[in-house]
C-alpha positions in Angstrom: -17.0 12.6 -27.0 -14.3 12.4 -24.4 -14.1 8.9 -22.9 -11.4 9.5 -20.3 -9.3 12.3 -18.9 -6.1 12.3 -16.8 -3.3 14.5 -15.6 0.3 14.2 -14.7 1.7 16.8 -12.4 1.5 19.4 -15.2 -0.4 18.1 -18.2 -4.1 17.6 -18.7 -4.9 15.0 -21.3 -8.1 13.6 -22.8 -9.0 10.7 -25.1 -11.9 10.0 -27.3 -10.4 6.7 -28.4 -11.5 3.5 -26.6 -7.9 2.3 -26.8 -6.8 5.2 -24.6 -4.6 7.1 -27.1 -4.0 10.3 -25.2 -3.8 13.8 -26.7 -2.5 16.7 -24.6 -5.2 19.4 -24.6 -3.5 21.8 -22.2 -0.5 22.2 -19.8 -0.4 23.9 -16.5 2.8 26.0 -16.0 1.6 28.5 -13.5 3.1 26.7 -10.5 5.8 24.2 -9.6 3.6 22.7 -6.9 2.1 19.3 -7.8 -1.6 19.1 -8.6 -3.3 17.0 -5.9 -6.9 17.2 -7.1 -9.2 18.7 -9.7 -12.9 18.9 -10.5 -14.9 20.1 -13.4 -18.0 22.3 -12.9 -21.3 20.5 -13.7 -21.7 22.5 -17.0 -18.0 21.7 -18.0 -17.1 25.4 -18.3 -14.7 25.6 -15.4 -12.1 23.4 -13.9 -10.8 23.9 -10.3 -7.3 22.6 -9.4 -5.9 22.1 -5.9 -2.2 22.0 -5.3 0.3 21.0 -2.6 1.2 24.7 -1.9 -2.3 25.5 -0.6 -3.4 27.2 -3.9 -6.6 26.7 -5.8 -6.9 27.9 -9.4 -10.1 28.1 -11.4 -9.8 27.9 -15.1 -12.3 28.5 -17.9 -12.1 25.5 -20.1 -12.7 27.5 -23.3 -9.9 29.9 -22.7 -6.9 27.9 -23.9 -4.1 30.2 -25.1 -1.2 28.6 -26.8 -2.0 25.3 -25.2 -2.0 26.8 -21.7 -5.0 27.2 -19.5 -5.2 30.8 -18.1 -6.5 31.0 -14.5 -9.8 32.8 -14.1 -9.2 33.1 -10.4 -6.6 32.0 -7.8 -7.4 31.3 -4.2 -5.1 30.6 -1.3 -6.0 28.5 1.8 -5.2 30.0 5.2 -2.5 28.2 7.0 -0.7 26.8 4.0 -2.1 23.2 4.2 -2.1 21.3 0.9 -5.4 21.1 -1.0 -6.4 17.4 -0.9 -9.9 17.6 -2.2 -12.0 20.0 -4.3 -15.6 19.8 -5.5 -18.1 22.1 -7.3 -21.6 22.2 -6.0 -24.3 20.7 -8.3 -25.1 24.1 -9.9 -21.5 25.2 -10.1 -22.1 28.2 -7.9 -20.2 26.9 -4.9 -16.7 25.3 -4.5 -15.7 23.2 -1.5 -12.0 23.0 -0.8 -10.6 20.6 1.8 -7.0 20.4 3.1 -4.5 18.6 5.2 -5.4 20.7 8.2 -9.0 19.1 8.4 -10.5 22.4 7.3 -13.2 22.7 4.6 -13.7 26.1 3.0 -16.7 27.0 0.9 -16.4 29.6 -1.8 -19.3 31.2 -3.7 -19.0 32.4 -7.3 -19.5 36.2 -7.6 -20.5 36.1 -11.2 -17.5 38.1 -12.5 -15.0 35.2 -12.4 -14.1 35.9 -8.8 -14.8 33.6 -5.8 -15.7 34.8 -2.3 -15.0 32.7 0.8 -18.3 32.4 2.5 -17.7 29.7 5.2 -14.9 27.7 6.7 -15.2 24.8 9.2 -13.0 22.2 10.9 
């Protein structure tokens, strides 16, 4: 079992050792923009990443190719504000994205790996 997880600006690491010995399980190389936040879907199948360049990428955790996560979907916030917070809904069908412009965007999973913007509020 995984006891802890962590990330640097580009590496996702996990540990099943109580002493915290880390093992790199994947690296993000799709952007030079630092990762500001991430969240795992409730079922653990997807991970959403928010970056300083207003981008959000959703990754399928089982699709690791040569130690790199391949994005399932990429979203861009209007206005270019950094993504400061991100959270999946309890069933994993919605994704809330908050940014430095005080705007929260709600996306809905379409079922084919794509996400649809369904609401935005300040």
